[in-house]
N, C-alpha and C positions, 0 to 999 in steps of 0.2 A: 469076175464079179461084174453085173452089170452095174448100170448108171444109178439104178433105184437103191441099190444096196450101199454104194458107195454116198450116196445123200444120207441114208440112214445112220451112217456109222460118222460122218462128219456132224450131223445134228447130235448125236450122243455125244462127241467128244466135247463139244460146246458146251453143252450141258454140264457135264462133269467138270469142265473147267470153273465154269461162271460158280458152281456151287462149292468148288474148293476155296475158290475167292472170296466168296461171302462168307464162307466157314473162317477164313482168316481174318477175316476183316471183323468179325464177332470179336475176337480178341481183345482188340484195341478199341478204345472210345475217350474222346477228348469231352471232358465238360468245362465250360466256360460259364461264367457270371453273366445273365442275362444283360444287366445294363449295370452301369459305373456313373455316380454323380459326384464330380469333383470341381471344387473352386479354383477359380485362375489364381494363377501362380502358385500351386500348390503341386506335389507330386501325383501321378494318377496311375493306380495299380489295377491292371486289365487281368484278373484272375483266371487261370485256365490250369486244370490238371488231367493229366493222361490215367484214365482206369483200365486194368487188364482184367481178363477173364481167369477163371480158376486153373485152367491147364498153362498158362503163362507166369512162370517162376521168374524170371530173371530177363526181362527185356531189354533192348538196346535199341538208343534212338538213332535215327541214320539223317535223318533231315528234320527240320522244323522251320517253318516260313511264317513271318507275321507280316500281314499286308492291310493297309488301308482302303477303305472302298475310294477307289477313282484316282489313286495313284498305283504307277506300274512296278514302281522299285520295290523292292522289300524293304520294311523298316529294320528287320531284324532277319539274317539268315544262316541257320546252322546247316553245314554239310559235310558229314563225314569228320567230324573233329575238327573243321573250320569255320569259326564265326566271325559274321562280318554286319555291322549295324551302324546305321546313322545316327549323327550326334543328338542326343537327349533320349536315345532308347537302348534299353539293357534287358538281360534277365532279371526278374524280382530277387533272385538269390545269386547273390554274388561268387558263391562258390559251386556253381552249376556246373554239372558234367551229364554226358548221355545215357547215365543210369538215373537221373533225377527225374522223375514224372511230373515234377512240378515244372510248366513251362510258361508260367505268367510273365506278362511285358511291363516293364516300369517305364513310365515317362518322367523326366525329371521336374521341367518346368510346364505345368500345361497352361495351354493358351487356346481362344477361341478357335484357332483352326485346327486344333486336336479334337474337337467334337466329329462324331461320324461313327460307322459301322468298322470294326475290325474282324479279321478271319485268321485263327490260327489252324495252320496244317502241319500233321506230323506222319512221319513214315518211320516205323520200327522194323526189326527183325521178326515181328510178329503180326504186322498188319500196320495200317493206315488209315486215320480218319481226319476230320477237321470239324472246327465249330466256330460260332461267332458270338461277338459281344460289343454291346453299345457303349459309346463313352458320351455323356451328357456334361456341357463345360457351363457352370453359372459364374457370376460375379456379383458382389453386393455393391449396391449403390452408395455414395457418399449422403453424408448428412445434408440435408438442402440448404439453400441459402435464398435469402429474400432480400430483393431491392426494391425500391419506390421511387417514382417520378410523379410530382418534385420529391427533393431529398426530404423535406420536412412536411409530411402529408398532415393534414386536419380533416376533422370530421365534416368542414363547410367548404372542403376544395376538392376538385376533381382529380383522379391521380390514377396511376397504374402501378401493380404490384406484379414483380418477376420472379417466380422460382426457379431455381436449377438445381440439377443433381446431375452427376454424372460416372462412369467406370462400372457400369452395372451391364450383366448380360443373362439372359435376352433381354429383349426390348421391355421396359415398366413401363408404369403411368403417376403422372402428377395429379393431386385431388386436393382440391380447395373445401375448407370448412370454416364457419363462422364461428364466435365464442358462444353461440347457442347449438354447436353441432350441427348446422344446417348446412348441407352440401351445395356449392356454388360453382362445381368443375364444368357444369354446362354451359356458364358465361364465361369460361376462359377458354384459350386457346392454346394447344400444346404442340411444341417443335420437337421433333426427334432427330438427331444426328449421330451415324454410325462412324466412329473414329479409325484411324489405321490399324490399329491393334485389333478392330472389330466389337469394343465395347461402344457402349450407347451413352450419348449425352442429351438428357431432357431439358428442356424449359417451356414454361408455363406463363402465359401473361393472362392477368386479371383485372378488367377495367372498372373501376368504381365511380359513381356519380355521388356528387353531393346531396344531401339530404336522406342518403340512403346507404350510407355506410357504417359498418360495424365496427366497434372500438377494437377489434382482435380478428386476425385471421390467421389459419394455419393451414400450410401446405405439406402433405403427406407423399412419401414416396411408395409405390407397391411394385414388388416384381413382377416377374411374368406369370406366376402363379396365382398372383392375387393376394401375396401375402404382404403386410406391413413391414418395411424395413426401418423406417426413420423419419422424423418430421420436424419442422420449423415453424415459429409462429412470430407473426409480426403484430405489434400495437400500436394503433393512432389515438394520439392525445385527445383529451375530451376539450381542452379549449381552443379557441381558432389563435392562429398567430397574429400578433400583435403589430401595427406597424412602427418602424424604428423610431419617428418622433415620439407617438405614442407612447411607446415604451420609456422614451428618456423621461418623458413627463410624467409619467407614474414613477418612475425611479427617484425624479426630485421631490415630488410628494411623499414620497415613503420617509427620504432623509429628513424633510422638515418636520414631518409628523411624530419623529422619534426626538426631535428636540423640542417641540413646542409642548408634547405630553409631560414630560417631568415639570417644566415650569408650571403648566397649569395646576398640577397637582400641588407644588409647594405653594403657589399663590392662593389656594384654596384653603391651606392649612393655616397659614398665616391671618388669612381672613375671619378664620373661625374663631383662632385664639384672640384676635382684636376685638371680637364681639364678645365673647365670653367675659375678657377684662373689662369691657365696657357696662357689661350687666351685672358684674359683680360691684364695680364702682358705684352704680347708681343705687343698688340696694343697700351700700352701706352709709351712701348719704341720707336716704330715706330713714335707717334705723337712726342716725345722730339726731334728724331733726325731731321725729317721735321722743327721743331720750330727754329733750329741754323744756318740753311742755311741764307748767305747773302742776303739781300733785293735789288734789283734794283731800280734806280732813285734817288730822292733828300732824300729820307728819311735818318734820321740819327741814328744810333743804339747806345743806352745808356744802358750799363749793369749796373745793379746795384745787390749789394751783400747782400741776406737778409738770416740771419740764422733762421732755421725751424729746429724742433725735430721731427723726425719720429720715429717710433718703432725700437726698438733696439740701440737708441743713435746717428745713423749717422746724420752728416748735409750733406745738398742738396743745390747746387744753384738753385736759382727761376731764370729764366730769363725772363724778362720783355721786351716788345718791346713797344718802345716810338715812336710816329711820331715827326719829327721835321717840319713844314713847312717853306719852305724857304723863 
């Protein structure tokens, strides 16, 4: 056999071997969910399932390897009946065995460091395959808090409002609005710090100048996707802060007015009663004077004395008029 014939034979065997391997590969397919979004401190389920061809009735899993991109050591390794796993990683099915086609990975306590691309590689007695899935980690920001400098701001004083929110991921944003819903974020300065846990702390300062201050400011925290998560509102009093001496003087005047007001009312009532009594007595005296005047005509006046006791013990003459017909 010449060299040309040997070369043709080797090429033919190689093609047959590759074709056989591809045919065997087609019997096994690993399907993983493309993306998983999980909140921090919750469990993460990376779903992966083995699908087999029609000709495969009872495939046996020989090797499973779960790895995270950037890490050399496998997170979970199953090799011919033996399972090794790092702390916090396990099969999603607690009763998993080498005939179970559900090879999903469970992460017990998700942290920011868990985000990334994961690869599941499977070898069976009917073929092998691998697939990738991405884990996206998020964390909700805390309710914002607002503090002012000085502590007691008014509309007539310069000041600074500081808004803070932390514990979120990925990096979010703090935005300012006044009581007319006009945005003032452009006049603020935001500072972002990432903690050791990977979560973010947001801080924003808004400088205010007297004469252009609104009575209410709202600080809103937005997540990385632009969604509103929470807000806080700070109200500034309309009245300026009074000086200590002036405040005490006002307080003293207030107490004095509480005492004087009832006295004035009572005095007015007494004065009114005295004036009414004086007016009544004058009318009575005028009536008596008119009653003692002589009458014209054939009428005869007869005076009779009747003693009547009045207040104070004084005696008075009661003059009665009698008519005598001629």
